[in-house]
C-alpha positions, 0 to 999 in steps of 0.5 A: 274467369274474372276475379270477384271485386265487390263485397256486401256487408249487411249492417241494417239489423236492430242489434236487439241482443245488445240493448240498451247499448245499441239503442242509439248506436249501431251494433256494428260500431261497438268497439272490439278493443280499439276497432269497431266490429265492422272494421274487422270484416272490412279489413278482411275484405281489403286483405283479400283483394276486394276493391269495391264495398257495399254496406247495407245500412238502415235508420240510425246507422249514420255512425258507420258512414262517418267512421269510414269517411274523412274527418277533416276536423279530427285530422287537423286537430291531431296534426296541430297537437303533434300526434302523427301516429294517431293521425296515420291511424285515422287516415288509414281508415278513410283511405282503406277502400271505396265504400257505397251505402244503400238503405234497407228500409225495413229490417226483413232479414239477411236475405232481404239485405242481400237483395237490397244490394242488387243494383250495386253489385252490377250483375257480377258474383260478389262476396258477403261478410257479416260483421258479427263473425270475426275470423282469425287466420294468423298463420300456424296450422290455419295458414294466413289466407283470409277466410273470404279469400279462401272462398274466392279461390274456390269460386274462381276454380269452380264458378259457383257460389260458396258458403263458409261452414264449420263443425258445431255441436249437435245441440247448437245446430238450431242457431245456424243454417246447416248444410247436407253436403258430400265431400269433394276430392279437394280438402275441406270442400263439399258439394251442398245437396240441401240446407236448413235454417235453424233446424230443431233438435234431431232435424239437422242434416249434419253438423256443418253450420254456415257462418257469415262468409259467402260468395254468391252469384247474381242467380241468388237474386231471383231466388230471394225474390221468390223466397217467402218469410221464414224463421223469425218472420224474415227472408232468410238467405239460407232459404234463398240458397236452398231454392237456388240449389234447383238450378245452380251448384253451391259449394261449402268450404270448411275454412281454415281459421277460427271464428269468434262469434261477437253476435251476442253479449257472451260471444262479444266478451270472449272475442274482446278478450281474445283480440286484446290478448292478440294486440301487440301493444296491450296483449302482454300486460292484459295477459299478465292481468288475467293470469293474476286475476282472483276468480274465486271472488266472482 
């Protein structure tokens, strides 16, 4: 079976949870220590062997394109000022991978964003990565295989769509799409039997919540076209996948690693602290500052 080559990054949302910071800049460009949010997901895709990326943008998202483009003026300035290390950092971003952009003209939800990328995935299975979710896979018990690569390996074995899932407390299931699934013989792999978008209290079919990593087949596009607006008045990807279950298998992968939810202010602050502590340059000094902090004064 041919390997997956393409990845889609939905990035057209309005970022209302971060207002007023996102009034004039994309949420995806908010810095998590020294890199914008979306770069973490792009680096995960590149590390997984994905070679052609599609970023779905919207009005006011030009900064995303500028970030991954060549900046001749900045590179020349850094070279003239004798800053080769910073020059390499800047060039590494623009040299990372090929990226195509397409506009989602109206923010109608994640399912609609995926549907917008239909022509650019060229009839092949593809990955979807949400920049809000930063997935830590750094060796030890979790291994070091990137999350999307774990899903790609399952797809290459079974030829089906795959969603990443994690266990969440019962009181938090209303924040996620939740799957009803039965375990297969493979550790951490489940056969999805049903899924529900943001179920109310007591309505969740399990505690396995879908997070922002997917492998999808082209069959998802007709399913999304037939999917009406759901939760929040938007076309939800979970609803489209649920419709797809009638004709195609979907598997779930309880991925190895840890998710940092940078999709709201508190989660973003928590992700910032963790990423700062993991930073080779800043981590030791930042950790020492945190340990010395007098929290009684707050």
